[in-house]
LUMBA-73124 format. One record per residue: residue in one letter; residue number from 1; x, y, z of N, C-alpha, C in turn. Coordinates in nm, 2 decimals. Example, Ala and Ser with C-alpha at 12.3 -4.5 7.8 and 13.67 -1.06 7.14 Angstrom:
residuo, num, nu, nv, nw, cau, cav, caw, cu, cv, cw
A, 1, 1.32, -0.57, 0.78, 1.23, -0.45, 0.78, 1.32, -0.33, 0.78
S, 2, 1.28, -0.22, 0.71, 1.37, -0.11, 0.71, 1.29, 0.00, 0.79
END
This chain:
residuo, num, nu, nv, nw, cau, cav, caw, cu, cv, cw
M, 1, -18.73, -0.13, -6.41, -18.67, -0.01, -6.32, -18.54, 0.03, -6.39
R, 2, -18.52, 0.16, -6.42, -18.40, 0.20, -6.50, -18.28, 0.18, -6.40
S, 3, -18.28, 0.22, -6.27, -18.18, 0.21, -6.18, -18.21, 0.20, -6.05
S, 4, -18.21, 0.07, -5.98, -18.26, 0.04, -5.85, -18.16, 0.10, -5.74
R, 5, -18.03, 0.11, -5.79, -17.94, 0.17, -5.68, -17.98, 0.33, -5.68
G, 6, -18.01, 0.39, -5.79, -18.04, 0.52, -5.79, -18.17, 0.55, -5.71
F, 7, -18.27, 0.47, -5.73, -18.39, 0.47, -5.66, -18.38, 0.46, -5.52
F, 8, -18.30, 0.36, -5.47, -18.27, 0.35, -5.32, -18.18, 0.46, -5.27
A, 9, -18.11, 0.51, -5.35, -18.00, 0.63, -5.31, -18.10, 0.74, -5.27
A, 10, -18.18, 0.78, -5.37, -18.26, 0.88, -5.36, -18.37, 0.88, -5.23
L, 11, -18.42, 0.74, -5.21, -18.52, 0.72, -5.11, -18.43, 0.72, -4.98
T, 12, -18.31, 0.69, -4.97, -18.24, 0.68, -4.84, -18.23, 0.83, -4.81
L, 13, -18.17, 0.90, -4.90, -18.14, 1.05, -4.88, -18.29, 1.11, -4.84
L, 14, -18.38, 1.11, -4.91, -18.50, 1.17, -4.87, -18.56, 1.13, -4.74
L, 15, -18.53, 1.01, -4.70, -18.59, 0.96, -4.57, -18.49, 0.99, -4.46
A, 16, -18.38, 1.03, -4.49, -18.29, 1.04, -4.37, -18.32, 1.14, -4.26
I, 17, -18.39, 1.23, -4.30, -18.42, 1.34, -4.17, -18.53, 1.26, -4.10
P, 18, -18.64, 1.21, -4.15, -18.75, 1.15, -4.09, -18.70, 1.02, -4.00
I, 19, -18.61, 0.94, -4.07, -18.54, 0.83, -4.00, -18.47, 0.87, -3.88
A, 20, -18.37, 0.96, -3.90, -18.29, 1.00, -3.80, -18.37, 1.07, -3.68
L, 21, -18.48, 1.15, -3.71, -18.56, 1.20, -3.61, -18.65, 1.11, -3.52
A, 22, -18.69, 1.00, -3.60, -18.78, 0.88, -3.54, -18.67, 0.80, -3.45
G, 23, -18.54, 0.79, -3.50, -18.43, 0.70, -3.42, -18.42, 0.79, -3.29
Q, 24, -18.41, 0.93, -3.29, -18.38, 1.00, -3.18, -18.50, 1.00, -3.07
L, 25, -18.63, 1.01, -3.13, -18.74, 1.00, -3.05, -18.77, 0.85, -2.99
A, 26, -18.76, 0.76, -3.08, -18.79, 0.62, -3.03, -18.68, 0.54, -2.96
F, 27, -18.56, 0.57, -2.99, -18.45, 0.50, -2.92, -18.33, 0.59, -2.86
A, 28, -18.36, 0.72, -2.86, -18.27, 0.83, -2.81, -18.13, 0.82, -2.88
I, 29, -18.13, 0.78, -3.01, -17.99, 0.77, -3.08, -17.98, 0.92, -3.14
D, 30, -17.85, 0.97, -3.11, -17.83, 1.11, -3.16, -17.85, 1.12, -3.29
F, 31, -17.93, 1.23, -3.33, -17.98, 1.27, -3.45, -17.85, 1.26, -3.56
E, 32, -17.75, 1.34, -3.52, -17.62, 1.36, -3.61, -17.56, 1.22, -3.65
I, 33, -17.56, 1.14, -3.54, -17.51, 0.99, -3.57, -17.58, 0.93, -3.69
S, 34, -17.72, 0.92, -3.68, -17.81, 0.85, -3.77, -17.81, 0.91, -3.90
F, 35, -17.80, 1.05, -3.91, -17.83, 1.14, -4.00, -17.69, 1.11, -4.10
H, 36, -17.56, 1.13, -4.04, -17.45, 1.10, -4.12, -17.44, 0.97, -4.17
F, 37, -17.48, 0.87, -4.11, -17.46, 0.73, -4.16, -17.56, 0.71, -4.27
L, 38, -17.68, 0.77, -4.25, -17.77, 0.76, -4.38, -17.73, 0.83, -4.51
L, 39, -17.67, 0.96, -4.46, -17.60, 1.03, -4.59, -17.48, 0.94, -4.65
A, 40, -17.41, 0.89, -4.56, -17.30, 0.81, -4.62, -17.36, 0.70, -4.71
L, 41, -17.46, 0.63, -4.66, -17.52, 0.52, -4.73, -17.58, 0.57, -4.87
A, 42, -17.66, 0.69, -4.85, -17.71, 0.74, -4.98, -17.60, 0.76, -5.07
A, 43, -17.50, 0.85, -5.03, -17.39, 0.89, -5.11, -17.32, 0.77, -5.18
L, 44, -17.30, 0.67, -5.10, -17.22, 0.53, -5.16, -17.32, 0.46, -5.26
L, 45, -17.46, 0.47, -5.26, -17.55, 0.42, -5.34, -17.54, 0.50, -5.47
V, 46, -17.54, 0.63, -5.46, -17.53, 0.73, -5.58, -17.42, 0.70, -5.65
A, 47, -17.29, 0.66, -5.59, -17.18, 0.64, -5.64, -17.18, 0.50, -5.73
S, 48, -17.24, 0.42, -5.67, -17.25, 0.29, -5.74, -17.37, 0.30, -5.85
A, 49, -17.46, 0.39, -5.85, -17.56, 0.41, -5.94, -17.52, 0.50, -6.07
V, 50, -17.41, 0.57, -6.06, -17.39, 0.66, -6.17, -17.37, 0.59, -6.32
S, 51, -17.33, 0.45, -6.31, -17.30, 0.39, -6.44, -17.42, 0.33, -6.48
D, 52, -17.54, 0.34, -6.43, -17.66, 0.31, -6.46, -17.73, 0.39, -6.57
F, 53, -17.68, 0.51, -6.59, -17.71, 0.61, -6.68, -17.62, 0.64, -6.78
K, 54, -17.65, 0.67, -6.91, -17.56, 0.68, -7.02, -17.51, 0.84, -7.04
L, 55, -17.40, 0.85, -6.98, -17.34, 0.98, -6.97, -17.20, 0.96, -7.02
P, 56, -17.13, 1.08, -7.06, -16.99, 1.07, -7.09, -16.91, 1.02, -6.98
P, 57, -16.79, 0.95, -7.01, -16.72, 0.88, -6.91, -16.67, 0.99, -6.81
S, 58, -16.64, 1.10, -6.84, -16.59, 1.21, -6.76, -16.69, 1.24, -6.66
I, 59, -16.81, 1.26, -6.70, -16.93, 1.30, -6.60, -16.96, 1.19, -6.51
T, 60, -16.95, 1.06, -6.58, -16.97, 0.92, -6.49, -16.88, 0.92, -6.38
W, 61, -16.75, 0.96, -6.41, -16.61, 0.95, -6.33, -16.64, 1.04, -6.23
L, 62, -16.67, 1.18, -6.26, -16.70, 1.28, -6.16, -16.82, 1.26, -6.07
G, 63, -16.92, 1.19, -6.10, -17.02, 1.15, -6.01, -16.98, 1.04, -5.92
R, 64, -16.91, 0.95, -5.97, -16.87, 0.84, -5.89, -16.76, 0.88, -5.80
V, 65, -16.66, 0.96, -5.81, -16.57, 1.01, -5.73, -16.63, 1.11, -5.62
S, 66, -16.72, 1.21, -5.69, -16.78, 1.31, -5.58, -16.86, 1.22, -5.48
S, 67, -16.94, 1.14, -5.54, -17.05, 1.07, -5.43, -16.97, 0.98, -5.34
G, 68, -16.87, 0.90, -5.40, -16.79, 0.82, -5.31, -16.71, 0.88, -5.21
S, 69, -16.64, 1.00, -5.23, -16.57, 1.08, -5.15, -16.67, 1.14, -5.04
A, 70, -16.78, 1.18, -5.08, -16.87, 1.25, -4.98, -16.91, 1.12, -4.89
A, 71, -16.93, 1.00, -4.94, -16.97, 0.92, -4.85, -16.88, 0.89, -4.74
V, 72, -16.74, 0.88, -4.78, -16.64, 0.87, -4.68, -16.66, 1.00, -4.57
V, 73, -16.66, 1.10, -4.64, -16.67, 1.23, -4.54, -16.79, 1.22, -4.44
F, 74, -16.89, 1.17, -4.50, -17.02, 1.18, -4.40, -17.00, 1.05, -4.30
L, 75, -16.95, 0.92, -4.36, -16.92, 0.82, -4.25, -16.80, 0.87, -4.15
L, 76, -16.71, 0.95, -4.18, -16.62, 1.00, -4.07, -16.69, 1.09, -3.97
Q, 77, -16.78, 1.16, -4.02, -16.85, 1.26, -3.92, -16.95, 1.17, -3.84
G, 78, -16.99, 1.06, -3.90, -17.09, 0.98, -3.82, -17.00, 0.92, -3.70
V, 79, -16.89, 0.87, -3.75, -16.81, 0.80, -3.65, -16.76, 0.88, -3.55
S, 80, -16.72, 1.01, -3.58, -16.67, 1.10, -3.49, -16.77, 1.14, -3.37
S, 81, -16.91, 1.12, -3.43, -17.01, 1.17, -3.33, -17.01, 1.04, -3.23
I, 82, -16.97, 0.92, -3.27, -16.98, 0.81, -3.17, -16.85, 0.80, -3.07
I, 83, -16.74, 0.82, -3.16, -16.60, 0.82, -3.08, -16.57, 0.96, -3.05
V, 84, -16.56, 0.98, -2.91, -16.53, 1.12, -2.87, -16.38, 1.14, -2.89
N, 85, -16.33, 1.20, -3.00, -16.19, 1.23, -3.02, -16.17, 1.35, -3.08
D, 86, -16.11, 1.44, -3.01, -16.10, 1.59, -3.07, -16.03, 1.59, -3.20
T, 87, -15.93, 1.52, -3.23, -15.85, 1.50, -3.36, -15.95, 1.45, -3.48
L, 88, -16.02, 1.35, -3.45, -16.11, 1.28, -3.55, -16.22, 1.38, -3.57
S, 89, -16.29, 1.44, -3.48, -16.38, 1.55, -3.48, -16.33, 1.67, -3.58
Y, 90, -16.21, 1.71, -3.56, -16.15, 1.83, -3.61, -16.13, 1.78, -3.77
V, 91, -16.07, 1.65, -3.80, -16.06, 1.63, -3.93, -16.19, 1.60, -4.00
A, 92, -16.30, 1.54, -3.95, -16.41, 1.52, -4.01, -16.50, 1.65, -4.03
Y, 93, -16.51, 1.73, -3.94, -16.57, 1.85, -3.96, -16.49, 1.96, -4.03
Q, 94, -16.38, 2.01, -3.96, -16.31, 2.11, -4.01, -16.24, 2.10, -4.13
V, 95, -16.17, 2.00, -4.13, -16.07, 1.97, -4.26, -16.16, 1.94, -4.37
L, 96, -16.23, 1.81, -4.36, -16.31, 1.74, -4.46, -16.44, 1.81, -4.47
G, 97, -16.50, 1.86, -4.37, -16.65, 1.90, -4.37, -16.67, 2.05, -4.42
Q, 98, -16.57, 2.13, -4.44, -16.59, 2.24, -4.50, -16.58, 2.26, -4.64
R, 99, -16.47, 2.30, -4.69, -16.46, 2.32, -4.84, -16.45, 2.20, -4.92
L, 100, -16.38, 2.09, -4.87, -16.39, 1.97, -4.94, -16.53, 1.91, -4.96
E, 101, -16.62, 1.91, -4.85, -16.76, 1.85, -4.86, -16.84, 1.95, -4.96
A, 102, -16.82, 2.09, -4.97, -16.89, 2.16, -5.06, -16.84, 2.13, -5.19
M, 103, -16.72, 2.13, -5.21, -16.68, 2.08, -5.36, -16.73, 1.95, -5.40
L, 104, -16.73, 1.83, -5.31, -16.78, 1.71, -5.35, -16.94, 1.73, -5.38
V, 105, -17.02, 1.80, -5.29, -17.15, 1.82, -5.33, -17.17, 1.89, -5.46
D, 106, -17.08, 2.01, -5.49, -17.09, 2.05, -5.63, -17.06, 1.95, -5.74
G, 107, -16.96, 1.87, -5.71, -16.95, 1.77, -5.82, -17.07, 1.69, -5.84
A, 108, -17.13, 1.63, -5.74, -17.26, 1.57, -5.76, -17.37, 1.64, -5.82
I, 109, -17.38, 1.79, -5.79, -17.48, 1.87, -5.86, -17.43, 1.87, -6.02
F, 110, -17.30, 1.88, -6.06, -17.26, 1.89, -6.19, -17.30, 1.73, -6.26
W, 111, -17.30, 1.64, -6.17, -17.34, 1.50, -6.24, -17.48, 1.50, -6.26
F, 112, -17.57, 1.56, -6.17, -17.70, 1.57, -6.20, -17.74, 1.67, -6.32
V, 113, -17.67, 1.77, -6.35, -17.68, 1.87, -6.46, -17.64, 1.76, -6.59
G, 114, -17.54, 1.69, -6.58, -17.51, 1.61, -6.67, -17.63, 1.48, -6.71
L, 115, -17.67, 1.44, -6.62, -17.77, 1.35, -6.63, -17.90, 1.41, -6.69
C, 116, -17.92, 1.54, -6.65, -18.05, 1.61, -6.72, -18.03, 1.65, -6.86
L, 117, -17.90, 1.68, -6.90, -17.88, 1.72, -7.03, -17.85, 1.59, -7.13
W, 118, -17.81, 1.49, -7.08, -17.76, 1.38, -7.16, -17.86, 1.25, -7.17
D, 119, -17.92, 1.24, -7.05, -18.00, 1.11, -7.02, -18.12, 1.12, -6.98
S, 120, -18.18, 1.22, -6.98, -18.33, 1.23, -6.92, -18.42, 1.27, -7.05
Q, 121, -18.53, 1.23, -7.03, -18.65, 1.26, -7.13, -18.77, 1.29, -7.08
G, 122, -18.85, 1.35, -7.15, -19.01, 1.36, -7.12, -19.03, 1.46, -7.00
A, 123, -19.13, 1.43, -6.92, -19.17, 1.51, -6.82, -19.08, 1.52, -6.70
T, 124, -19.01, 1.41, -6.67, -18.91, 1.41, -6.59, -18.78, 1.48, -6.62
R, 125, -18.76, 1.52, -6.74, -18.64, 1.59, -6.79, -18.68, 1.76, -6.74
L, 126, -18.81, 1.76, -6.77, -18.84, 1.91, -6.74, -18.84, 1.93, -6.59
F, 127, -18.89, 1.84, -6.48, -18.88, 1.85, -6.35, -18.73, 1.85, -6.31
G, 128, -18.65, 1.78, -6.38, -18.51, 1.77, -6.36, -18.43, 1.91, -6.39
F, 129, -18.48, 1.96, -6.48, -18.43, 2.11, -6.52, -18.46, 2.19, -6.42
A, 130, -18.60, 2.20, -6.36, -18.63, 2.29, -6.25, -18.56, 2.25, -6.13
A, 131, -18.54, 2.13, -6.10, -18.48, 2.10, -5.98, -18.34, 2.14, -5.97
V, 132, -18.27, 2.10, -6.08, -18.12, 2.12, -6.10, -18.10, 2.29, -6.11
A, 133, -18.19, 2.35, -6.17, -18.18, 2.53, -6.19, -18.19, 2.56, -6.04
I, 134, -18.27, 2.51, -5.96, -18.29, 2.57, -5.83, -18.18, 2.55, -5.75
V, 135, -18.12, 2.43, -5.76, -18.01, 2.39, -5.67, -17.88, 2.47, -5.73
V, 136, -17.86, 2.49, -5.85, -17.75, 2.58, -5.90, -17.76, 2.71, -5.86
C, 137, -17.88, 2.76, -5.85, -17.91, 2.89, -5.81, -17.87, 2.91, -5.66
F, 138, -17.91, 2.81, -5.58, -17.88, 2.82, -5.42, -17.73, 2.80, -5.40
E, 139, -17.66, 2.73, -5.49, -17.52, 2.70, -5.47, -17.45, 2.83, -5.49
L, 140, -17.50, 2.91, -5.60, -17.43, 3.04, -5.65, -17.47, 3.14, -5.53
Y, 141, -17.58, 3.14, -5.48, -17.61, 3.22, -5.35, -17.54, 3.19, -5.24
R, 142, -17.50, 3.07, -5.21, -17.43, 3.01, -5.10, -17.29, 3.07, -5.10
Y, 143, -17.24, 3.06, -5.23, -17.10, 3.13, -5.25, -17.08, 3.25, -5.24
R, 144, -17.19, 3.33, -5.29, -17.20, 3.47, -5.27, -17.21, 3.50, -5.11
L, 145, -17.28, 3.42, -5.04, -17.28, 3.45, -4.90, -17.15, 3.42, -4.82
A, 146, -17.10, 3.34, -4.87, -16.96, 3.29, -4.80, -16.85, 3.39, -4.85
Y, 147, -16.87, 3.45, -4.98, -16.78, 3.55, -5.00, -16.79, 3.67, -4.89
I, 148, -16.90, 3.72, -4.84, -16.92, 3.81, -4.76, -16.92, 3.77, -4.62
G, 149, -16.88, 3.64, -4.59, -16.89, 3.59, -4.45, -17.02, 3.55, -4.39
A, 150, -17.12, 3.50, -4.47, -17.25, 3.48, -4.41, -17.28, 3.32, -4.44
E, 151, -17.39, 3.28, -4.38, -17.44, 3.16, -4.42, -17.57, 3.15, -4.45
P, 152, -17.64, 3.08, -4.55, -17.76, 3.09, -4.57, -17.86, 3.02, -4.47
E, 153, -17.97, 3.06, -4.48, -18.08, 3.01, -4.38, -18.07, 2.86, -4.40
G, 154, -18.10, 2.80, -4.29, -18.11, 2.65, -4.29, -18.20, 2.57, -4.38
F, 155, -18.32, 2.64, -4.39, -18.43, 2.60, -4.48, -18.39, 2.60, -4.60
L, 156, -18.30, 2.69, -4.67, -18.27, 2.68, -4.79, -18.18, 2.56, -4.84
K, 157, -18.13, 2.50, -4.74, -18.03, 2.39, -4.76, -18.13, 2.28, -4.82
L, 158, -18.26, 2.29, -4.78, -18.35, 2.19, -4.83, -18.36, 2.16, -4.99
T, 159, -18.32, 2.28, -5.04, -18.33, 2.28, -5.19, -18.25, 2.18, -5.25
L, 160, -18.14, 2.13, -5.17, -18.05, 2.02, -5.22, -18.12, 1.89, -5.23
L, 161, -18.24, 1.87, -5.17, -18.32, 1.76, -5.17, -18.38, 1.72, -5.31
L, 162, -18.40, 1.86, -5.37, -18.48, 1.84, -5.50, -18.41, 1.76, -5.62
P, 163, -18.29, 1.76, -5.65, -18.24, 1.65, -5.74, -18.26, 1.51, -5.69
F, 164, -18.28, 1.48, -5.58, -18.30, 1.36, -5.53, -18.43, 1.31, -5.55
V, 165, -18.53, 1.40, -5.54, -18.67, 1.37, -5.59, -18.67, 1.34, -5.72
W, 166, -18.59, 1.42, -5.81, -18.60, 1.40, -5.95, -18.53, 1.26, -5.98
L, 167, -18.41, 1.23, -5.90, -18.35, 1.09, -5.93, -18.43, 0.98, -5.88
L, 168, -18.53, 0.99, -5.79, -18.61, 0.90, -5.75, -18.72, 0.86, -5.88
L, 169, -18.75, 0.97, -5.95, -18.84, 0.96, -6.06, -18.79, 0.91, -6.18
E, 170, -18.65, 0.96, -6.20, -18.58, 0.91, -6.30, -18.53, 0.77, -6.32
S, 171, -18.50, 0.73, -6.18, -18.47, 0.58, -6.17, -18.58, 0.49, -6.19
R, 172, -18.69, 0.52, -6.16, -18.81, 0.44, -6.17, -18.86, 0.42, -6.32
K, 173, -18.81, 0.50, -6.41, -18.86, 0.49, -6.54, -18.78, 0.35, -6.61
S, 174, -18.86, 0.30, -6.69, -18.81, 0.18, -6.75, -18.72, 0.21, -6.87
END
């Protein structure tokens, strides 16, 4: 396997919604709590996996910093759902969870673009180009909507899962 950390990062992120829903149904654990902790774990695993791929140091650094910082933001959001504190919630969701979180996600997307360009081959590279292109188009659309003061439909955010499907495939290669 090319990157077991990348594989488990992608798997964790792709299963975050079903696991959080199952936790809510079976154990009455708030969806937001489970979901944010799983996002934090996935982001931390991505941050540790970026060095498993052969990319320029600046792209590797961007992927590690973006993913690692996103893990901290998601962790704080999960903690703020457990600890009822207005200041912590404000910092986790309003200060860190708005522009900074979006910038960190864009940094991770840029890392995916670099991975596709520099270190992917074969059929998975074609799938990677398609996945990354869709996500880049969604992000451009999201920025356009933000400019006019609107939000994209919730289901469109699921396009952000496509690079992780590709990372799952890319990480499994030998």
